[in-house]
C-alpha positions as CSV (number, residue, x, y, z in Angstrom):
1,M,-175.6,159.2,11.9
2,D,-178.7,159.8,14.3
3,S,-178.2,159.2,18.0
4,A,-179.9,155.8,18.2
5,E,-177.1,154.4,15.6
6,N,-174.1,156.2,17.0
7,R,-175.1,154.6,20.8
8,L,-175.1,150.8,18.8
9,R,-171.8,151.7,17.4
10,I,-170.5,152.4,20.3
11,S,-172.1,150.0,22.4
12,A,-170.7,147.3,19.7
13,E,-167.4,148.8,20.0
14,D,-167.0,148.1,23.3
15,S,-168.3,144.9,23.3
16,I,-165.5,143.9,21.3
17,S,-162.8,145.8,23.0
18,G,-163.9,144.2,26.1
19,K,-165.7,147.4,27.7
20,G,-168.9,148.0,28.3
21,P,-172.1,145.7,29.5
22,E,-170.6,142.7,28.9
23,M,-167.2,143.6,30.9
24,A,-169.3,145.2,33.7
25,F,-170.7,141.6,33.9
26,W,-167.6,139.6,34.0
27,T,-166.0,142.6,36.6
28,E,-168.6,141.9,39.0
29,L,-168.4,138.2,38.9
30,L,-164.6,138.3,39.6
31,S,-164.7,141.0,42.1
32,S,-167.9,139.2,44.1
33,H,-169.4,135.8,43.5
34,I,-166.9,133.9,41.8
35,K,-164.6,135.3,44.8
36,L,-167.2,134.0,47.1
37,A,-167.9,130.7,45.2
38,I,-164.0,129.6,45.1
39,K,-163.7,130.6,49.2
40,D,-166.6,128.4,49.7
41,K,-166.1,125.0,51.8
42,S,-167.9,123.3,49.7
43,C,-166.4,121.2,47.0
44,V,-169.2,121.6,44.7
45,V,-169.2,125.5,44.9
46,H,-165.9,125.7,44.8
47,V,-165.7,123.2,41.3
48,A,-168.4,126.0,40.5
49,G,-166.2,129.1,40.7
50,I,-163.1,127.3,39.0
51,G,-165.9,126.5,36.2
52,C,-167.0,130.3,36.0
53,L,-163.1,131.0,35.7
54,A,-162.9,128.9,32.5
55,N,-165.6,130.4,30.7
56,I,-163.8,133.7,30.9
57,P,-164.3,134.8,26.8
58,A,-161.0,135.9,25.6
59,H,-162.2,139.2,24.8
60,I,-162.8,140.1,28.3
61,Y,-160.1,138.0,29.4
62,G,-157.5,140.6,27.4
63,G,-159.3,143.2,28.9
64,L,-158.7,142.4,32.4
65,G,-155.9,144.2,34.3
66,V,-152.7,142.2,35.0
67,E,-153.7,142.0,38.3
68,V,-156.7,140.4,38.0
69,R,-155.5,138.3,35.0
70,E,-153.0,136.9,37.8
71,W,-156.0,136.3,40.3
72,V,-157.5,134.1,37.8
73,F,-154.7,132.3,36.7
74,G,-153.3,131.8,40.7
75,N,-156.9,130.1,41.4
76,I,-156.5,128.1,38.5
77,R,-153.0,127.0,39.6
78,R,-154.1,126.0,43.3
79,A,-157.2,124.5,41.8
80,T,-154.9,122.1,39.8
81,A,-153.0,120.9,43.1
82,D,-156.3,120.7,45.4
83,S,-156.4,117.9,47.6
84,Q,-160.1,117.3,46.1
85,H,-160.1,115.4,43.1
86,T,-163.1,117.2,41.4
87,V,-161.5,120.5,42.2
88,R,-158.2,119.5,40.5
89,E,-159.9,118.1,37.5
90,E,-161.8,121.5,37.0
91,G,-158.8,123.5,37.6
92,W,-157.2,121.4,34.7
93,R,-160.0,122.0,32.6
94,A,-160.1,125.9,33.5
95,L,-156.3,126.0,32.4
96,G,-156.9,124.4,29.2
97,W,-159.9,127.2,28.4
98,L,-157.2,129.6,29.4
99,C,-154.7,128.7,27.5
100,R,-156.7,129.1,24.4
101,H,-156.5,133.0,25.1
102,P,-154.5,134.9,22.9
103,A,-153.8,137.2,26.0
104,A,-152.5,134.5,28.0
105,R,-150.3,132.8,25.2
106,A,-148.7,136.2,24.6
107,D,-148.0,136.8,28.3
108,A,-144.3,134.8,28.8
109,A,-144.4,134.1,32.7
110,F,-148.1,132.5,32.4
111,V,-146.1,130.4,29.6
112,D,-143.6,129.6,31.8
113,Q,-145.2,128.7,34.8
114,S,-148.2,126.9,32.7
115,G,-145.2,124.7,31.8
116,K,-143.6,124.6,34.9
117,L,-147.0,123.2,36.6
118,L,-147.5,120.8,33.5
119,V,-144.5,118.7,33.8
120,T,-144.8,118.8,37.8
121,A,-148.4,117.6,37.4
122,M,-147.4,114.6,35.1
123,K,-144.7,113.5,37.6
124,M,-146.6,113.7,40.6
125,E,-150.1,112.7,39.1
126,Q,-150.9,109.0,39.7
127,T,-153.9,108.7,37.3
128,S,-154.9,110.3,33.9
């Protein structure tokens, strides 16, 4: 196998395993840009930040460290209880997408906390 073929194979393996350029892209977004968007006072920017969390690909989410996954879930969880309806709505949408990730479903604490969050919200939310 020549070096060009080897680099392509390694690049493809890195993409599948959650390493490489795609992981670097998401790491940069999560550590800087999304973090700033979620802290922004503008409801529109906050919603966009939460929306980005909903779009983390499953293989990337699975490759994130435990602390980062907890940070992602914590921001989504807080969004579901936000005073702004649009932020709450995006939080629930993001949680729905996160629940589709095998790494999230395999995490017993995530499943337990998500279930409690959903039951509590169903008891308190006045609109569908």
